[in-house]
Every structure is written in structure tokens, then in C-alpha cells.
C-alpha positions in Angstrom: 23.3 1.1 47.7 26.3 0.8 50.0 26.3 -0.4 53.6 27.0 3.2 54.7 24.1 4.4 52.8 21.8 1.9 54.5 23.2 2.9 57.9 22.4 6.6 57.0 18.7 5.8 56.0 18.4 3.7 59.2 19.7 6.3 61.4 17.3 8.9 59.8 14.3 6.6 60.1 15.4 5.9 63.8 15.8 9.6 64.5 12.4 10.5 63.0 10.7 7.7 64.9 12.0 8.7 68.2 11.0 12.4 67.7 7.6 11.4 66.3 6.7 9.1 69.3 7.2 11.9 71.8 3.5 11.8 73.2 3.0 15.7 73.6 -0.6 15.3 74.0 0.0 13.1 77.1 2.8 15.0 78.4 1.0 18.6 78.0 -2.3 17.3 79.8 -0.1 15.9 82.7 1.7 19.2 82.9 -1.5 21.2 82.9 -3.1 18.9 85.5 -5.9 17.9 82.9 -7.6 14.6 82.4 -5.6 11.8 80.5 -6.9 12.2 77.0 -6.7 8.4 76.6 -9.6 7.9 79.0 -12.1 10.2 77.0 -13.3 10.5 73.4 -11.6 8.6 70.9 -8.9 7.8 73.4 -5.9 9.0 71.4 -3.5 11.6 72.1 -4.0 14.2 69.5 -5.0 17.8 69.8 -8.7 17.3 69.0 -8.9 14.8 71.9 -7.1 17.0 74.2 -9.5 19.7 73.5 -12.1 17.5 75.0 -10.4 17.9 78.5 -11.8 21.4 78.3 -8.4 23.2 78.0 -8.1 24.9 74.7 -4.6 26.3 75.5 -3.4 22.6 76.0 -4.9 21.5 72.9 -3.3 24.4 70.9 0.1 23.6 72.5 -0.4 19.9 71.6 -1.4 20.8 68.0 1.9 23.1 67.7 4.2 20.5 69.4 2.9 17.6 67.1 3.4 19.6 64.1 6.8 20.9 65.3 8.2 17.4 65.9 7.5 16.4 62.5 9.1 19.5 61.0 12.1 19.2 63.3 12.7 15.4 62.3 13.0 16.7 58.7 15.2 19.6 59.5 17.6 17.9 61.5 18.0 14.9 59.2 18.3 17.3 56.2 21.1 19.2 58.1 23.0 16.1 59.2 22.7 14.4 55.6 22.3 16.9 53.2 21.9 16.6 49.4 22.7 19.1 46.6 19.0 19.4 45.9 17.1 19.2 49.2 15.0 17.7 50.7 17.3 14.7 51.1 16.2 11.2 51.0 17.2 11.0 54.7 15.0 14.0 55.4 12.0 12.4 53.7 12.6 9.1 55.5 12.9 11.1 58.9 9.6 12.9 58.2 7.8 9.6 57.3 9.0 7.7 60.4 8.2 10.8 62.5 4.6 10.3 61.3 4.8 6.6 62.2 6.2 7.5 65.6 3.3 9.7 66.4 0.6 7.3 65.2 2.2 4.1 66.6 4.5 5.4 69.4 6.1 2.2 71.3 5.9 3.9 74.5 2.2 3.9 74.5 1.6 0.2 73.2 1.5 1.7 69.5 -1.6 3.7 70.3 -1.0 7.3 69.3 -2.7 10.1 67.5 -4.2 10.3 64.1 -1.3 12.0 62.4 -2.9 15.2 61.1 -0.9 17.9 62.9 2.4 15.9 62.5 1.7 15.4 58.7 1.2 19.2 58.4 4.5 19.8 60.1 6.2 17.3 57.7 4.7 18.7 54.7 5.7 22.4 55.5 9.4 21.3 56.1 9.6 19.0 53.1 7.7 21.5 50.6 5.9 24.6 51.8 3.5 24.7 48.8 2.3 21.2 50.1 2.1 22.3 53.6 0.3 25.4 52.7 -2.2 23.5 50.7 -2.7 21.2 53.6 -3.5 23.9 55.9 -5.8 25.9 53.7 -7.8 22.8 52.6 -8.1 21.7 56.4 -9.3 25.2 57.3 -11.8 25.3 54.3 -13.2 21.7 54.9 -13.6 22.4 58.7 -15.2 25.7 58.1 -17.7 24.1 55.8 -18.6 21.0 57.6 -17.5 21.8 61.4 -16.1 18.3 61.3 -12.4 18.2 62.5 -12.1 14.7 61.1 -13.3 15.9 57.5 -10.9 18.7 57.6 -7.9 16.4 58.4 -8.8 13.6 56.0 -9.5 16.2 53.2 -6.2 17.9 53.8 -4.4 14.6 54.0 -5.7 13.6 50.5 -5.0 17.1 49.0 -1.2 16.9 49.9 0.0 14.2 47.5 -2.4 15.6 44.9 -0.6 19.2 45.3 2.9 17.4 45.2 2.0 15.8 42.1 0.5 19.1 40.6 3.8 21.0 41.2 5.9 17.9 40.0 7.4 16.9 43.3 7.7 13.0 42.4 9.9 12.5 45.2 7.2 13.4 47.7 3.9 12.3 46.0 4.2 8.7 47.0 5.4 9.3 50.5 2.4 11.8 51.1 0.0 9.3 49.5 1.2 6.6 52.0 0.7 8.9 54.9 -2.5 10.1 53.7 -3.8 6.5 53.5 -2.8 6.0 57.1 -4.6 9.4 58.2 -7.8 7.8 56.5 -7.2 4.3 58.2 -7.0 6.0 61.5 -10.2 7.9 61.0 -12.2 4.8 59.8 -14.4 5.2 62.8 -15.2 8.8 62.0 -16.0 7.8 58.5 -18.5 5.3 59.6 -20.1 7.9 61.8 -20.2 10.5 59.0 -21.9 7.9 56.7 -24.3 7.2 59.6 -24.9 10.9 60.3 -23.9 10.5 63.8 -20.4 12.3 63.8 -20.9 15.4 66.1 -19.8 18.7 64.8 -17.3 20.9 66.5 -18.9 23.0 69.3 -21.8 20.5 69.6 -20.6 19.6 73.1 -19.0 16.2 72.4 -16.6 17.3 69.5 -15.1 15.2 66.9 -13.9 11.8 68.1 
């Protein structure tokens, strides 16, 4: 690989990280005059925690914006550095780093969200069947369990499986790595699920 290729990949990674690290959950709650989501619940800036402020509209906006920044990172990188058969490697790298930027934003001392919404946006932009599988599995798991955490983790696991089934080997490993990070970020939820203390959506305290 030439020095130019390395520079392209580095630029794509930086682009993705900067877009992904935009803390929309924090910006939206500030603009809406709501409580700082870092002071309640799990303390992260994701849509589920924003919902704990009591503002459904702000939570929905956070969800859409967090998903959009992942998709936009992929689309911009693919446009700047196209390959004959998209998605290009820079686009995939930009998506992965957008996810990392959301989960570990430098502006917030690397304490971001859990990555579910951003993962959805990235999956939709890189492979719509994988993104569709993510969304459908999340909705089904949430409908059955009423746990947002279960929906997010199950959807994350389903995404690399879907990529493998449709023979997208270029995405399977990337999606698997992102899914493992989602599981790691939900480790406290897993402990509560095993203990039977994880609150269900609508129970008053929400999913942490």
C-alpha cells in the first residue's frame, strides 16, 4: 500500500471520527432546555438516556441525528474516495470511526453513547439489507422484552450475521467488531438482566 493510500485511509478515519464525535444528545438537550443527560440514568448521551429527561421529541431527534452522522460519514467518504464497487474501503473505515467517535468522543473525555443508533445509520449506508435487519431485529426484541438494551444488543449481533449470510465478507468483520463494542458498552445492562433488576421501558425508570 502506497503512502497516498495510507493518507486517504487516515483522512477517512479522521472524517468519520469527527462526525461521529458530535455529541448530539448533549447539544439537543441544551437547545431544548432539558436536563444534561450525563447527570441522570446511565450518564451517557444516547437517545435512551435523553428520553429520561422527559422529552420524547428530544430523544427522537437524538436518535435520528446519531444515526444520520454515521450514515453521512459513510456517504461523504464514499463520494470523495469512490471505488468501482461501493462501498469503498475509505467509506467502511469512515463508518467504523464514526461509531468510535460516538462511543468515545474526545470532547467529552471519551464518554459517549452506546453506539446503537450510530451503528444503525452506518449499517444502512454500507448495506441496506444489513441495516434493515438491524432495525427489524431491534424492534422485535424490544417488542418482546420491553428492554431497549436487549433490542440494541440483539440487533448489533444480528448485523454481522446478516452480512455473512448475504456474503458481504467486506463488512462482516467490521460489523462484528462494532457489535462487540456495543455489547461491552452494555455490560452493566447485562449484569442487571441476569440479576432481574433491569427496568423495562415504561416502568418509570427506563433502561439504563
